[in-house]
All heavy atoms as TSV, in Angstrom:
chain	resi	resn	atom	element	x	y	z
A	1	MET	N	N	110.041	36.490	10.285
A	1	MET	CA	C	110.206	36.355	8.853
A	1	MET	C	C	111.497	37.051	8.418
A	1	MET	O	O	111.911	38.026	9.038
A	1	MET	CB	C	109.034	36.991	8.117
A	1	MET	CG	C	107.842	36.095	7.971
A	1	MET	SD	S	106.917	36.439	6.489
A	1	MET	CE	C	105.664	37.520	7.078
A	2	HIS	N	N	112.004	36.586	7.361
A	2	HIS	CA	C	113.225	37.151	6.813
A	2	HIS	C	C	112.882	38.406	6.012
A	2	HIS	O	O	111.782	38.547	5.479
A	2	HIS	CB	C	113.891	36.095	5.918
A	2	HIS	CG	C	115.330	36.370	5.678
A	2	HIS	ND1	N	115.757	37.001	4.553
A	2	HIS	CD2	C	116.442	36.116	6.419
A	2	HIS	CE1	C	117.068	37.123	4.590
A	2	HIS	NE2	N	117.513	36.578	5.727
A	3	TYR	N	N	113.814	39.339	5.926
A	3	TYR	CA	C	113.525	40.601	5.242
A	3	TYR	C	C	113.235	40.401	3.758
A	3	TYR	O	O	112.526	41.198	3.145
A	3	TYR	CB	C	114.663	41.605	5.434
A	3	TYR	CG	C	115.943	41.253	4.702
A	3	TYR	CD1	C	116.164	41.717	3.425
A	3	TYR	CD2	C	116.911	40.475	5.298
A	3	TYR	CE1	C	117.333	41.416	2.744
A	3	TYR	CE2	C	118.090	40.163	4.647
A	3	TYR	CZ	C	118.291	40.631	3.352
A	3	TYR	OH	O	119.435	40.334	2.694
A	4	ASP	N	N	113.754	39.353	3.152
A	4	ASP	CA	C	113.447	39.079	1.738
A	4	ASP	C	C	111.961	38.787	1.537
A	4	ASP	O	O	111.372	39.160	0.522
A	4	ASP	CB	C	114.260	37.895	1.218
A	4	ASP	CG	C	115.718	38.247	1.001
A	4	ASP	OD1	O	116.009	39.453	0.873
A	4	ASP	OD2	O	116.551	37.331	0.971
A	5	THR	N	N	111.349	38.166	2.520
A	5	THR	CA	C	109.910	37.870	2.450
A	5	THR	C	C	109.112	39.177	2.476
A	5	THR	O	O	108.178	39.354	1.690
A	5	THR	CB	C	109.497	36.966	3.617
A	5	THR	OG1	O	110.341	35.822	3.627
A	5	THR	CG2	C	108.052	36.530	3.485
A	6	TYR	N	N	109.475	40.076	3.391
A	6	TYR	CA	C	108.799	41.370	3.458
A	6	TYR	C	C	108.993	42.156	2.159
A	6	TYR	O	O	108.077	42.798	1.665
A	6	TYR	CB	C	109.320	42.201	4.628
A	6	TYR	CG	C	108.885	41.698	5.971
A	6	TYR	CD1	C	109.806	41.210	6.877
A	6	TYR	CD2	C	107.541	41.736	6.331
A	6	TYR	CE1	C	109.418	40.764	8.128
A	6	TYR	CE2	C	107.137	41.280	7.565
A	6	TYR	CZ	C	108.074	40.797	8.468
A	6	TYR	OH	O	107.667	40.350	9.691
A	7	LEU	N	N	110.187	42.104	1.621
A	7	LEU	CA	C	110.483	42.813	0.386
A	7	LEU	C	C	109.653	42.261	-0.771
A	7	LEU	O	O	109.119	43.015	-1.587
A	7	LEU	CB	C	111.980	42.728	0.054
A	7	LEU	CG	C	112.444	43.529	-1.154
A	7	LEU	CD1	C	112.143	45.017	-0.969
A	7	LEU	CD2	C	113.943	43.316	-1.358
A	8	ALA	N	N	109.516	40.958	-0.834
A	8	ALA	CA	C	108.705	40.334	-1.892
A	8	ALA	C	C	107.235	40.740	-1.748
A	8	ALA	O	O	106.569	41.041	-2.746
A	8	ALA	CB	C	108.852	38.816	-1.837
A	9	GLN	N	N	106.742	40.764	-0.515
A	9	GLN	CA	C	105.352	41.181	-0.290
A	9	GLN	C	C	105.160	42.639	-0.677
A	9	GLN	O	O	104.135	43.012	-1.268
A	9	GLN	CB	C	104.963	40.977	1.178
A	9	GLN	CG	C	104.802	39.546	1.569
A	9	GLN	CD	C	104.527	39.398	3.056
A	9	GLN	OE1	O	104.732	40.322	3.842
A	9	GLN	NE2	N	104.077	38.207	3.455
A	10	HIS	N	N	106.131	43.458	-0.335
A	10	HIS	CA	C	106.040	44.880	-0.680
A	10	HIS	C	C	106.026	45.069	-2.196
A	10	HIS	O	O	105.224	45.851	-2.721
A	10	HIS	CB	C	107.222	45.633	-0.071
A	10	HIS	CG	C	107.321	47.046	-0.551
A	10	HIS	ND1	N	106.445	48.024	-0.155
A	10	HIS	CD2	C	108.169	47.637	-1.423
A	10	HIS	CE1	C	106.752	49.168	-0.754
A	10	HIS	NE2	N	107.801	48.951	-1.527
A	11	ARG	N	N	106.874	44.380	-2.896
A	11	ARG	CA	C	106.929	44.499	-4.359
A	11	ARG	C	C	105.629	44.022	-4.994
A	11	ARG	O	O	105.137	44.643	-5.944
A	11	ARG	CB	C	108.122	43.739	-4.901
A	11	ARG	CG	C	109.425	44.425	-4.632
A	11	ARG	CD	C	110.582	43.663	-5.202
A	11	ARG	NE	N	111.822	44.397	-4.946
A	11	ARG	CZ	C	113.017	43.845	-4.938
A	11	ARG	NH1	N	113.153	42.551	-5.175
A	11	ARG	NH2	N	114.085	44.575	-4.689
A	12	THR	N	N	105.077	42.948	-4.471
A	12	THR	CA	C	103.799	42.449	-4.995
A	12	THR	C	C	102.688	43.452	-4.768
A	12	THR	O	O	101.900	43.737	-5.678
A	12	THR	CB	C	103.440	41.100	-4.324
A	12	THR	OG1	O	104.502	40.176	-4.540
A	12	THR	CG2	C	102.161	40.530	-4.881
A	13	ARG	N	N	102.627	43.997	-3.566
A	13	ARG	CA	C	101.586	44.993	-3.250
A	13	ARG	C	C	101.769	46.254	-4.090
A	13	ARG	O	O	100.791	46.833	-4.588
A	13	ARG	CB	C	101.629	45.324	-1.756
A	13	ARG	CG	C	100.625	46.359	-1.329
A	13	ARG	CD	C	99.222	45.824	-1.390
A	13	ARG	NE	N	98.309	46.868	-0.923
A	13	ARG	CZ	C	97.126	47.108	-1.463
A	13	ARG	NH1	N	96.680	46.355	-2.443
A	13	ARG	NH2	N	96.369	48.062	-0.998
A	14	ALA	N	N	103.003	46.695	-4.272
A	14	ALA	CA	C	103.266	47.879	-5.079
A	14	ALA	C	C	102.846	47.654	-6.521
A	14	ALA	O	O	102.254	48.535	-7.166
A	14	ALA	CB	C	104.740	48.252	-4.997
A	15	ALA	N	N	103.109	46.479	-7.043
A	15	ALA	CA	C	102.698	46.166	-8.425
A	15	ALA	C	C	101.174	46.145	-8.525
A	15	ALA	O	O	100.607	46.635	-9.525
A	15	ALA	CB	C	103.285	44.835	-8.855
A	16	ASP	N	N	100.493	45.599	-7.519
A	16	ASP	CA	C	99.026	45.590	-7.516
A	16	ASP	C	C	98.474	47.019	-7.487
A	16	ASP	O	O	97.521	47.339	-8.204
A	16	ASP	CB	C	98.491	44.820	-6.317
A	16	ASP	CG	C	98.723	43.324	-6.428
A	16	ASP	OD1	O	99.003	42.848	-7.550
A	16	ASP	OD2	O	98.639	42.650	-5.377
A	17	LEU	N	N	99.062	47.870	-6.672
A	17	LEU	CA	C	98.604	49.261	-6.588
A	17	LEU	C	C	98.834	50.006	-7.886
A	17	LEU	O	O	97.990	50.803	-8.322
A	17	LEU	CB	C	99.285	49.979	-5.429
A	17	LEU	CG	C	98.828	49.557	-4.032
A	17	LEU	CD1	C	99.697	50.231	-2.978
A	17	LEU	CD2	C	97.380	49.886	-3.817
A	18	ARG	N	N	99.974	49.766	-8.526
A	18	ARG	CA	C	100.249	50.409	-9.825
A	18	ARG	C	C	99.238	49.959	-10.871
A	18	ARG	O	O	98.740	50.768	-11.657
A	18	ARG	CB	C	101.663	50.100	-10.278
A	18	ARG	CG	C	102.703	50.918	-9.583
A	18	ARG	CD	C	104.072	50.729	-10.227
A	18	ARG	NE	N	105.099	51.121	-9.285
A	18	ARG	CZ	C	105.821	50.276	-8.554
A	18	ARG	NH1	N	105.652	48.978	-8.675
A	18	ARG	NH2	N	106.712	50.728	-7.704
A	19	ALA	N	N	98.921	48.671	-10.894
A	19	ALA	CA	C	97.942	48.147	-11.848
A	19	ALA	C	C	96.562	48.743	-11.593
A	19	ALA	O	O	95.842	49.097	-12.533
A	19	ALA	CB	C	97.891	46.630	-11.766
A	20	GLU	N	N	96.214	48.874	-10.319
A	20	GLU	CA	C	94.918	49.471	-9.973
A	20	GLU	C	C	94.860	50.938	-10.384
A	20	GLU	O	O	93.844	51.416	-10.895
A	20	GLU	CB	C	94.701	49.338	-8.470
A	20	GLU	CG	C	93.300	49.602	-8.016
A	20	GLU	CD	C	93.125	49.320	-6.534
A	20	GLU	OE1	O	93.723	48.344	-6.034
A	20	GLU	OE2	O	92.391	50.086	-5.885
A	21	ALA	N	N	95.953	51.660	-10.200
A	21	ALA	CA	C	96.007	53.070	-10.591
A	21	ALA	C	C	95.920	53.207	-12.101
A	21	ALA	O	O	95.235	54.103	-12.622
A	21	ALA	CB	C	97.284	53.718	-10.072
A	22	ASP	N	N	96.593	52.335	-12.834
A	22	ASP	CA	C	96.509	52.375	-14.297
A	22	ASP	C	C	95.092	52.091	-14.774
A	22	ASP	O	O	94.595	52.742	-15.701
A	22	ASP	CB	C	97.480	51.362	-14.912
A	22	ASP	CG	C	98.926	51.789	-14.760
A	22	ASP	OD1	O	99.174	52.999	-14.547
A	22	ASP	OD2	O	99.807	50.909	-14.846
A	23	ALA	N	N	94.428	51.122	-14.152
A	23	ALA	CA	C	93.045	50.813	-14.523
A	23	ALA	C	C	92.136	51.995	-14.244
A	23	ALA	O	O	91.239	52.316	-15.040
A	23	ALA	CB	C	92.566	49.586	-13.764
A	24	TYR	N	N	92.354	52.677	-13.126
A	24	TYR	CA	C	91.546	53.861	-12.799
A	24	TYR	C	C	91.779	54.970	-13.811
A	24	TYR	O	O	90.832	55.617	-14.267
A	24	TYR	CB	C	91.870	54.338	-11.384
A	24	TYR	CG	C	91.095	55.575	-10.989
A	24	TYR	CD1	C	89.769	55.474	-10.602
A	24	TYR	CD2	C	91.695	56.829	-11.025
A	24	TYR	CE1	C	89.053	56.600	-10.249
A	24	TYR	CE2	C	90.978	57.962	-10.679
A	24	TYR	CZ	C	89.661	57.837	-10.288
A	24	TYR	OH	O	88.949	58.959	-9.958
A	25	ARG	N	N	93.053	55.210	-14.186
A	25	ARG	CA	C	93.348	56.242	-15.184
A	25	ARG	C	C	92.685	55.924	-16.518
A	25	ARG	O	O	92.157	56.823	-17.175
A	25	ARG	CB	C	94.868	56.373	-15.361
A	25	ARG	CG	C	95.496	57.247	-14.330
A	25	ARG	CD	C	96.947	57.543	-14.692
A	25	ARG	NE	N	97.720	57.418	-13.477
A	25	ARG	CZ	C	98.515	56.420	-13.147
A	25	ARG	NH1	N	98.719	55.448	-13.994
A	25	ARG	NH2	N	99.142	56.400	-12.012
A	26	LEU	N	N	92.715	54.671	-16.922
A	26	LEU	CA	C	92.073	54.298	-18.179
A	26	LEU	C	C	90.567	54.481	-18.101
A	26	LEU	O	O	89.933	54.923	-19.074
A	26	LEU	CB	C	92.401	52.847	-18.537
A	26	LEU	CG	C	93.831	52.576	-18.984
A	26	LEU	CD1	C	94.068	51.088	-19.122
A	26	LEU	CD2	C	94.122	53.299	-20.290
A	27	ALA	N	N	89.978	54.163	-16.966
A	27	ALA	CA	C	88.534	54.315	-16.808
A	27	ALA	C	C	88.128	55.781	-16.837
A	27	ALA	O	O	87.117	56.140	-17.434
A	27	ALA	CB	C	88.079	53.667	-15.498
A	28	THR	N	N	88.903	56.651	-16.200
A	28	THR	CA	C	88.558	58.067	-16.221
A	28	THR	C	C	88.830	58.692	-17.573
A	28	THR	O	O	88.132	59.615	-17.988
A	28	THR	CB	C	89.315	58.841	-15.131
A	28	THR	OG1	O	90.701	58.633	-15.289
A	28	THR	CG2	C	88.881	58.414	-13.747
A	29	ALA	N	N	89.833	58.201	-18.292
A	29	ALA	CA	C	90.122	58.727	-19.627
A	29	ALA	C	C	88.991	58.364	-20.589
A	29	ALA	O	O	88.689	59.120	-21.524
A	29	ALA	CB	C	91.442	58.188	-20.140
A	30	ALA	N	N	88.340	57.239	-20.369
A	30	ALA	CA	C	87.237	56.823	-21.239
A	30	ALA	C	C	86.007	57.706	-21.027
A	30	ALA	O	O	85.152	57.793	-21.906
A	30	ALA	CB	C	86.885	55.366	-20.968
A	31	LYS	N	N	85.902	58.374	-19.898
A	31	LYS	CA	C	84.748	59.222	-19.594
A	31	LYS	C	C	84.929	60.667	-20.052
A	31	LYS	O	O	84.095	61.498	-19.775
A	31	LYS	CB	C	84.470	59.200	-18.096
A	31	LYS	CG	C	84.045	57.867	-17.574
A	31	LYS	CD	C	83.767	57.943	-16.097
A	31	LYS	CE	C	83.377	56.599	-15.547
A	31	LYS	NZ	N	83.118	56.652	-14.113
A	32	GLN	N	N	85.980	61.003	-20.725
A	32	GLN	CA	C	86.267	62.386	-21.113
A	32	GLN	C	C	85.187	63.032	-21.972
A	32	GLN	O	O	84.938	64.224	-21.825
A	32	GLN	CB	C	87.625	62.474	-21.816
A	32	GLN	CG	C	88.796	62.332	-20.874
A	32	GLN	CD	C	88.788	63.373	-19.787
A	32	GLN	OE1	O	88.333	64.485	-19.958
A	32	GLN	NE2	N	89.285	62.985	-18.634
A	33	PRO	N	N	84.509	62.349	-22.893
A	33	PRO	CA	C	83.475	63.042	-23.675
A	33	PRO	C	C	82.381	63.648	-22.805
A	33	PRO	O	O	81.755	64.623	-23.187
A	33	PRO	CB	C	82.898	61.947	-24.562
A	33	PRO	CG	C	83.978	60.949	-24.684
A	33	PRO	CD	C	84.721	60.997	-23.381
A	34	TYR	N	N	82.145	63.091	-21.634
A	34	TYR	CA	C	81.114	63.626	-20.748
A	34	TYR	C	C	81.592	64.832	-19.955
A	34	TYR	O	O	80.791	65.527	-19.361
A	34	TYR	CB	C	80.619	62.540	-19.804
A	34	TYR	CG	C	79.998	61.373	-20.544
A	34	TYR	CD1	C	80.635	60.149	-20.613
A	34	TYR	CD2	C	78.785	61.520	-21.204
A	34	TYR	CE1	C	80.074	59.090	-21.310
A	34	TYR	CE2	C	78.231	60.483	-21.899
A	34	TYR	CZ	C	78.864	59.268	-21.950
A	34	TYR	OH	O	78.319	58.236	-22.644
A	35	ALA	N	N	82.887	65.086	-19.935
A	35	ALA	CA	C	83.417	66.205	-19.164
A	35	ALA	C	C	82.889	67.529	-19.717
A	35	ALA	O	O	82.532	68.430	-18.956
A	35	ALA	CB	C	84.938	66.187	-19.165
A	36	ILE	N	N	82.809	67.652	-21.032
A	36	ILE	CA	C	82.298	68.881	-21.649
A	36	ILE	C	C	80.826	69.045	-21.301
A	36	ILE	O	O	80.368	70.143	-20.972
A	36	ILE	CB	C	82.508	68.829	-23.168
A	36	ILE	CG1	C	84.000	68.851	-23.481
A	36	ILE	CG2	C	81.792	69.984	-23.854
A	36	ILE	CD1	C	84.330	68.595	-24.927
A	37	ARG	N	N	80.084	67.955	-21.364
A	37	ARG	CA	C	78.659	68.018	-21.044
A	37	ARG	C	C	78.448	68.411	-19.581
A	37	ARG	O	O	77.569	69.204	-19.261
A	37	ARG	CB	C	78.030	66.652	-21.310
A	37	ARG	CG	C	76.520	66.678	-21.296
A	37	ARG	CD	C	75.931	65.330	-21.537
A	37	ARG	NE	N	76.443	64.691	-22.732
A	37	ARG	CZ	C	76.142	63.462	-23.097
A	37	ARG	NH1	N	75.348	62.725	-22.347
A	37	ARG	NH2	N	76.648	62.943	-24.178
A	38	THR	N	N	79.275	67.909	-18.710
A	38	THR	CA	C	79.171	68.239	-17.287
A	38	THR	C	C	79.489	69.705	-17.046
A	38	THR	O	O	78.770	70.395	-16.311
A	38	THR	CB	C	80.134	67.351	-16.476
A	38	THR	OG1	O	79.811	65.989	-16.724
A	38	THR	CG2	C	80.025	67.637	-14.994
A	39	ARG	N	N	80.571	70.195	-17.660
A	39	ARG	CA	C	80.915	71.617	-17.494
A	39	ARG	C	C	79.805	72.522	-18.036
A	39	ARG	O	O	79.465	73.532	-17.428
A	39	ARG	CB	C	82.230	71.926	-18.212
A	39	ARG	CG	C	83.428	71.675	-17.332
A	39	ARG	CD	C	84.671	72.168	-17.988
A	39	ARG	NE	N	85.136	71.079	-18.848
A	39	ARG	CZ	C	85.872	71.219	-19.927
A	39	ARG	NH1	N	86.240	72.394	-20.324
A	39	ARG	NH2	N	86.256	70.171	-20.620
A	40	LEU	N	N	79.253	72.160	-19.179
A	40	LEU	CA	C	78.163	72.957	-19.754
A	40	LEU	C	C	76.950	72.944	-18.833
A	40	LEU	O	O	76.328	73.981	-18.599
A	40	LEU	CB	C	77.788	72.418	-21.134
A	40	LEU	CG	C	76.617	73.105	-21.814
A	40	LEU	CD1	C	76.938	74.565	-22.091
A	40	LEU	CD2	C	76.252	72.389	-23.099
A	41	GLY	N	N	76.637	71.787	-18.273
A	41	GLY	CA	C	75.500	71.686	-17.363
A	41	GLY	C	C	75.666	72.559	-16.135
A	41	GLY	O	O	74.747	73.281	-15.735
A	42	TRP	N	N	76.858	72.527	-15.519
A	42	TRP	CA	C	77.082	73.344	-14.337
A	42	TRP	C	C	77.103	74.831	-14.681
A	42	TRP	O	O	76.671	75.671	-13.881
A	42	TRP	CB	C	78.370	72.947	-13.623
A	42	TRP	CG	C	78.184	71.713	-12.799
A	42	TRP	CD1	C	78.724	70.500	-13.026
A	42	TRP	CD2	C	77.361	71.582	-11.641
A	42	TRP	NE1	N	78.310	69.616	-12.074
A	42	TRP	CE2	C	77.467	70.254	-11.203
A	42	TRP	CE3	C	76.546	72.450	-10.936
A	42	TRP	CZ2	C	76.791	69.776	-10.095
A	42	TRP	CZ3	C	75.873	71.971	-9.829
A	42	TRP	CH2	C	75.998	70.658	-9.410
A	43	THR	N	N	77.564	75.169	-15.871
A	43	THR	CA	C	77.536	76.577	-16.288
A	43	THR	C	C	76.090	77.047	-16.446
A	43	THR	O	O	75.732	78.157	-16.027
A	43	THR	CB	C	78.297	76.755	-17.619
A	43	THR	OG1	O	79.635	76.284	-17.439
A	43	THR	CG2	C	78.311	78.201	-18.061
A	44	LEU	N	N	75.234	76.204	-17.017
A	44	LEU	CA	C	73.819	76.562	-17.155
A	44	LEU	C	C	73.152	76.686	-15.782
A	44	LEU	O	O	72.312	77.569	-15.590
A	44	LEU	CB	C	73.105	75.520	-18.012
A	44	LEU	CG	C	73.463	75.535	-19.488
A	44	LEU	CD1	C	72.800	74.366	-20.212
A	44	LEU	CD2	C	73.065	76.850	-20.137
A	45	VAL	N	N	73.503	75.837	-14.851
A	45	VAL	CA	C	72.966	75.945	-13.502
A	45	VAL	C	C	73.384	77.265	-12.869
A	45	VAL	O	O	72.573	77.962	-12.260
A	45	VAL	CB	C	73.434	74.744	-12.636
A	45	VAL	CG1	C	73.142	74.986	-11.165
A	45	VAL	CG2	C	72.771	73.463	-13.102
A	46	GLU	N	N	74.663	77.629	-13.029
A	46	GLU	CA	C	75.135	78.879	-12.457
A	46	GLU	C	C	74.420	80.072	-13.066
A	46	GLU	O	O	74.004	81.008	-12.355
A	46	GLU	CB	C	76.644	79.007	-12.674
A	46	GLU	CG	C	77.232	80.244	-12.050
A	46	GLU	CD	C	78.737	80.351	-12.272
A	46	GLU	OE1	O	79.327	79.425	-12.849
A	46	GLU	OE2	O	79.291	81.395	-11.871
A	47	VAL	N	N	74.249	80.080	-14.379
A	47	VAL	CA	C	73.550	81.177	-15.050
A	47	VAL	C	C	72.097	81.241	-14.567
A	47	VAL	O	O	71.571	82.327	-14.290
A	47	VAL	CB	C	73.618	81.015	-16.591
A	47	VAL	CG1	C	72.682	81.982	-17.282
A	47	VAL	CG2	C	75.043	81.230	-17.058
A	48	GLY	N	N	71.468	80.092	-14.445
A	48	GLY	CA	C	70.084	80.063	-13.955
A	48	GLY	C	C	69.966	80.604	-12.543
A	48	GLY	O	O	69.021	81.337	-12.215
A	49	LEU	N	N	70.921	80.268	-11.691
A	49	LEU	CA	C	70.884	80.778	-10.316
A	49	LEU	C	C	71.104	82.284	-10.279
A	49	LEU	O	O	70.483	83.001	-9.472
A	49	LEU	CB	C	71.929	80.071	-9.462
A	49	LEU	CG	C	71.632	78.615	-9.133
A	49	LEU	CD1	C	72.823	77.968	-8.439
A	49	LEU	CD2	C	70.381	78.498	-8.286
A	50	ARG	N	N	71.975	82.767	-11.145
A	50	ARG	CA	C	72.185	84.221	-11.180
A	50	ARG	C	C	70.955	84.959	-11.676
A	50	ARG	O	O	70.625	86.041	-11.205
A	50	ARG	CB	C	73.382	84.562	-12.066
A	50	ARG	CG	C	74.689	84.197	-11.428
A	50	ARG	CD	C	75.832	84.539	-12.324
A	50	ARG	NE	N	77.073	84.003	-11.772
A	50	ARG	CZ	C	78.205	84.659	-11.752
A	50	ARG	NH1	N	78.265	85.872	-12.259
A	50	ARG	NH2	N	79.264	84.125	-11.226
A	51	LEU	N	N	70.262	84.386	-12.659
A	51	LEU	CA	C	69.043	85.023	-13.162
A	51	LEU	C	C	67.912	84.951	-12.144
A	51	LEU	O	O	67.081	85.864	-12.073
A	51	LEU	CB	C	68.596	84.344	-14.466
A	51	LEU	CG	C	69.502	84.581	-15.675
A	51	LEU	CD1	C	69.044	83.712	-16.843
A	51	LEU	CD2	C	69.504	86.045	-16.065
A	52	ALA	N	N	67.858	83.902	-11.347
A	52	ALA	CA	C	66.774	83.729	-10.398
A	52	ALA	C	C	66.984	84.528	-9.122
A	52	ALA	O	O	66.031	84.830	-8.411
A	52	ALA	CB	C	66.627	82.254	-10.046
A	53	SER	N	N	68.222	84.894	-8.821
A	53	SER	CA	C	68.472	85.634	-7.576
A	53	SER	C	C	68.102	87.095	-7.745
A	53	SER	O	O	68.274	87.658	-8.835
A	53	SER	CB	C	69.927	85.479	-7.151
A	53	SER	OG	O	70.753	86.113	-8.098
A	54	PRO	N	N	67.593	87.714	-6.699
A	54	PRO	CA	C	67.238	89.121	-6.810
A	54	PRO	C	C	68.506	89.979	-6.944
A	54	PRO	O	O	69.563	89.636	-6.412
A	54	PRO	CB	C	66.515	89.427	-5.493
A	54	PRO	CG	C	66.979	88.376	-4.559
A	54	PRO	CD	C	67.315	87.170	-5.395
A	55	GLY	N	N	68.362	91.055	-7.651
A	55	GLY	CA	C	69.494	91.956	-7.857
A	55	GLY	C	C	69.823	92.722	-6.576
A	55	GLY	O	O	69.096	92.656	-5.587
A	56	PRO	N	N	70.903	93.435	-6.590
A	56	PRO	CA	C	71.290	94.203	-5.391
A	56	PRO	C	C	70.284	95.336	-5.140
A	56	PRO	O	O	69.774	95.964	-6.059
A	56	PRO	CB	C	72.666	94.745	-5.738
A	56	PRO	CG	C	72.743	94.723	-7.221
A	56	PRO	CD	C	71.869	93.601	-7.663
A	57	ALA	N	N	69.996	95.552	-3.884
A	57	ALA	CA	C	69.062	96.617	-3.506
A	57	ALA	C	C	69.816	97.943	-3.417
A	57	ALA	O	O	70.879	98.020	-2.793
A	57	ALA	CB	C	68.428	96.291	-2.161
A	58	PHE	N	N	69.274	98.954	-4.076
A	58	PHE	CA	C	69.896	100.276	-4.058
A	58	PHE	C	C	69.194	101.167	-3.041
A	58	PHE	O	O	67.954	101.181	-2.985
A	58	PHE	CB	C	69.833	100.927	-5.439
A	58	PHE	CG	C	70.678	100.224	-6.453
A	58	PHE	CD1	C	70.107	99.452	-7.444
A	58	PHE	CD2	C	72.063	100.353	-6.450
A	58	PHE	CE1	C	70.871	98.799	-8.387
A	58	PHE	CE2	C	72.839	99.719	-7.397
A	58	PHE	CZ	C	72.255	98.933	-8.360
A	59	ALA	N	N	69.946	101.888	-2.256
A	59	ALA	CA	C	69.368	102.821	-1.298
A	59	ALA	C	C	69.087	104.151	-2.004
A	59	ALA	O	O	69.923	104.676	-2.711
A	59	ALA	CB	C	70.321	103.037	-0.141
A	60	HIS	N	N	67.902	104.661	-1.838
A	60	HIS	CA	C	67.550	105.932	-2.498
A	60	HIS	C	C	67.788	107.075	-1.578
A	60	HIS	O	O	67.582	107.296	-0.534
A	60	HIS	CB	C	66.105	105.933	-2.946
A	60	HIS	CG	C	65.835	104.940	-4.039
A	60	HIS	ND1	N	66.763	104.393	-4.853
A	60	HIS	CD2	C	64.671	104.396	-4.456
A	60	HIS	CE1	C	66.217	103.581	-5.715
A	60	HIS	NE2	N	64.916	103.559	-5.468
C-alpha cells in the first residue's frame, strides 16, 4: 500500500478516538451530581469503620 493510504487510515482512526474520548468526557460530566453523594457515602463508611473498630490497647 502507498503511504497516503496508511496516513488516511491513521487520520480516520485518530478522529474516531477523539470523538470517543469526547463522548466519554461528556458522559462523565453528566454524572457529576452523584460525585458529592459518592464522597459523602464513602466518608460515612469510613466513620462507621472507625467507630466499629476497637480502640488501641493500653499497657498498664
